[in-house]
N, C-alpha and C positions, 0 to 999 in steps of 0.2 A: 904592492901586491896586485892591485887591480890593473895597473899598467902592464905588468908582466903577463897577467892572464889575457888581457886584450891582445897583447902582441902574439901570444900563442894561437889565439883564435884567428887572427889575421893571417898568420903563416899557414895554418891549416886550411883556411878558406882559399888562399892562393894556390896551395898544393892541389886542392880538390878541383879548382878551376882549370889548372894546368893539365891535370889528369883527364878531365872531361874533354878538353881541346884535343889532347893526343888521341883519346878514344874516338872522337869524332873524325879526326883525320884518318885514323886507321880504318874506320867504317867506310869513309868515302873512297879510300884507296881500294878496299876490298870490293866495293860495288863496281869500281872501274875495271876490276880484274874479271868480272863476270858479265857476259852479255847473253841475251836469249833471243832466239829467232825461230820461226816456224814457216812451213809452206812447202814449196815445190819438191816433188820427188825426182823430177827430170835432172836437176843438177846435183843431187845428193852425193854421187860418187866423188865429184871434185870438191864440193863444199866440205865433205867429211875430211878429205885430205888437207884442204886449206886450214880448217879449224884446228886440226891436230898439229900441223906444222907451225901455225901462228902461236899456239900455246907454248910450244917448245922454244920459240924464238923470243916471246915477249912475256909469257906468264899469264896472258889474258885468255880466259876460258870462254868458249862460245858454245852454249848449249842449244842445239838445233833439233827441232822436231820435224821429221819428213812426213807431213800429213796431207800434202796436196795443196795446190795453189789457192783453191777456193777457201780452204780452212785457214791458210796463211794470211790471206787478205782480211778475213774476218777477225783474226787475232790481232793484227796490227791496227785495225780499225777500233777494236775494243781497248787497245793500249795494254794488252797483257804480255806483249813481247817488245823487244827493242827494235826489231826489224821483221818485216815479212819477206817472203820469197815467192815469186810468181813468174811463170813463163808467159802469162797473159798480162800485157800492159793494161793499166787502168784507163778507161775512157774518160773524157772530160766530165761526163755526168757522174761517174764513180768517184772521181777526184773531188768533185764538189760535195759529195756525200760523206767525205771524211771529216773528222772533227777539226783537224788542222791540215796545213799544206803538206802533201806527200810528194817526194821526189823519187824518180826512177834512176837506179844505178845498174845499167847493163853489166853483166859480169863475164859471160862467155856465150857462145852459140853452140847449138847441138842439133843433131839430125834425129828425126823420128822415122823409124823403119817399120816395114811390114814384116814382122817375124811370123814364121809359119811352121806347121807340123804336118808334113806330107809323107806318110810311110810308103816306102817303095819308090819314091820319086828321087831321081838323081839328075843333077844338072843345075842350071841357073834359072830361077824363076824370074820372069820378066812381067812387070805390071805397068799398064798405061794409066793415065788419069781416068779414062772412061771405065777401065776394069775396076779400079779401086773404088770409085764412086758407085759403080754398079753392084759390087759386093756389099758395100755398107748401106745401100738403098734396098737391098734384098732382091735386086733384079738378076743377079748372077748367083746361083745357089749350088752349083756343082763344079768341081775342079776340072772336069772334062767338057765344060761349056765351050761351044765352038769359038767364042770370042777369046777365051783363054788359050785354046789350042792354036788359034791363028797367031797370037802374040808370042807363042813359045814353039816355033818350028824346030823339028829335030829331036824333041823330047816327048815322052809319053806322059800325058796328064792323067792321073788316076780318076776313076769314076767314084769319087767320094764326095759326100756333102760338105759344103763350106760352113764353118761356124765362125762368124765375125765376132771378135772379142773387142770390147771397148772398156773405157774407164767407168767405174760406178760412182766415183767421187768427183767433186769439183776439181778440175785438172787443167793446168796450163799446157800439158802435153796434148790434151784434147783440143784446147784452143788452137795450138799450132796445126794440128791435123785437120780440124774442121775449117780453119782459115784457108788452108791449102785447097781443100775440097770445094769451098765456096768460090775460090779463084778459078778453078778448072771446070766446074760443073754448075751450069745454070739451075738444073733440077735440084741439086743439093742446096744451093744458095736459097732457093725459093721455098723448099720443103723443110729444111733442117736448119741451115745457117751455121754461124760460127760463134762459139762461146766456150767457157770453161765447163759447162754442163749443157747437154742438148737432149732432145727426145729422140732416142735412137730408133730407127725403123725396124731393125732386126738385131739379133745377136745377144750375147751375155756380157756381163760386166765383171771386172776385177778391180780391186782397190789398189791404187798406186801402180807405178810402172812395174814393180816387182810382182804385184798381183796379176796383172795382165800377162806378163811373161810366164808366170806359174800356170795359168789356165792354158795358154798355148802349148807349153811344154807337156802338159798332162793329157791333152785332148787331140787325138788324131783328126786331121781335117781342119784344124783351127788356124786362123790368121788373126793377128792383133798388132796394134800400133804401140811401139815402145821406144824410149830413147835408146840410141845405139849401144851405149855401154851396158844396158840391161840385157839386150839380145846377146852380146858377147859373153857377159858373165854367165848366162844360162845356156850358152853353147847352142843357140837357136839360129838356124839359117834365116836370112832375110832377103827380100826381093830387090832386084835392081829396078829403078823407076824411070820411066821416060820423062825427060824434062821438057821445058818449053821449046828447046831447039830440036826436039825429036830424038835426042840421044838417050839411050838407056845408061843410067849412071848408078854406080854403087855408092852407098853412103860411106863417108870417111871424113876424117878431119880435113883432108885436102879439098874434097868436093863441097863440103860445107863452107869452108873458107872461100871458095870461088863464089858461092852465092852471097856470102856475107860481104865480101869486098865489092861485088857488083852493086850492092845496096848502100855502100858507104856514104855517098852524097845525100841520099834520101834520109839516112839515119842521122847525119850531121844536122839536118833540119828538125827532126823529131825522132828520138830513139825508139818511139813506140811504133814506127812504121814497120810493116811485115817484111820479112826477107824471103818468104816462101815463093816458089814459082818464079824465081828471078830469071833474067835474060842471060845469065852466064852460060856459055856453051858447054862447059864441063861442070856446071853447078848441080848439086843434088837439090831437088825441088822441095822436099818436105823438111824444112828446118826453121829454126827461130832463135832469137835471143832469149835469155833468161835474166830476170831482174831481181835486185834487192829493193824493197820498198821501205823508205825511211822518212820519218817526219823531219821536215826542214829545220824545225826548231825543237830541240830536246830540253826539257825542263831541268834535267840533271847534268850539270857541267862535266862531271867526271865521265859519265857514260857517253855523253855527246863526243867528248874528245877521244875516248877509247874506240868508239864506233867509227869516227872519221879516220882515225889512224888505220884501222883495219881495212876500210874501204880503199884507202890510198894504196895499201899494200896489195890488196886483191887485184886491182886493175893494173898494177905494175909487176911486182915480183911474183904474184900469184899466177900470172899468165903462163909462166914457165911450166906449170903442171898440166896445162890444158891438153896438149896433143897426146900425151901418154895415156890420158884418161878418155880419149875419143871426143874431145870438145875442140871447137875452133877458137883461137885467140881473138881478142878484140882488135879490129883495125885501128890505126892511129887516130883516124877521125872520130871514132867513138870514145877512145881513151881521152881525147882532148875535151869532149863533151862531159865525160865523167869528172875530169879534173875540175872543170868549171863549176859543176854542180856541188862537188864536195867542198869547194871554197865558200859556197854560200851557206853551209850548215852553221847554225848558231845554237846558243843555249840561253834561254830566257831573253832572247832578242839581242844577245851580245855575241860578237865574233868569237870563235874558238881560239885558244892559245895556239901560237905558231907551232907547226909540226916540224 
């Protein structure tokens, strides 16, 4: 009788152990099916498309908060997300300040445009580097300033005050814009500099690319810097900008690609190098890469594998969505760098399972 009872207890214990193993496997699988990220608004249009498409193809859901590059960097540093997103690459000092090693995965490049709201103005607004820095330094305050009139022959510039709109949050778009200004204006470099957040000499702020676009759209006389897709979505006109070769260039995927390709050799050495103000004759000058920030070693094997698989998809299949959403695809030299970095990703110090 005791032997029979013991046998029943053993079988029940074995069943319970098996159930717990199955439950644990299901929980691990479920965790791998959900990734979280936060950061840049600049690439949100294409990231939103990627995450939706990737879920349909694989079942992996990626929950992304478009809260600005500065906040995204802070969240990945705190370990509250599986990846951060930023249009501003981390400096060596910032990398050392992270709890563990962070790697940069460039995803696409995009253009930052000067969107404007000029009632009664018709024609193509042309801006030089000197005009852009002058407006944001507060040295040019009206649209009929002689310097603006000179750069725009044949059109009537309205006698309206200029409202310079900028980002109020920590922003990679701001970093791209201020990096450009620091490259073309000594005054800007010395007085303001380049960063995700700066002390603006003049103007008003808006939160996110959508916030800046909203302020410009609602305010006559306003001009603000936004990612190209946001200007198009809000049906805002945007200026052509004089590049390093002296040519006025319209922002587009083609002109951004020109600047990106001209910087390919530099990016192959360090993907954090800027692509703004490139030497490309037909390149749009205010542009930059956007990055996913990932811990090189992830403690969760299932999530590490799921994230590596997504990154691999993004730099290959995901590039096919770029041009339709006004982003420039990665050049082969940068894709190869990304491939090499993804191969180094580990979990608890161990290589990930082959993909």
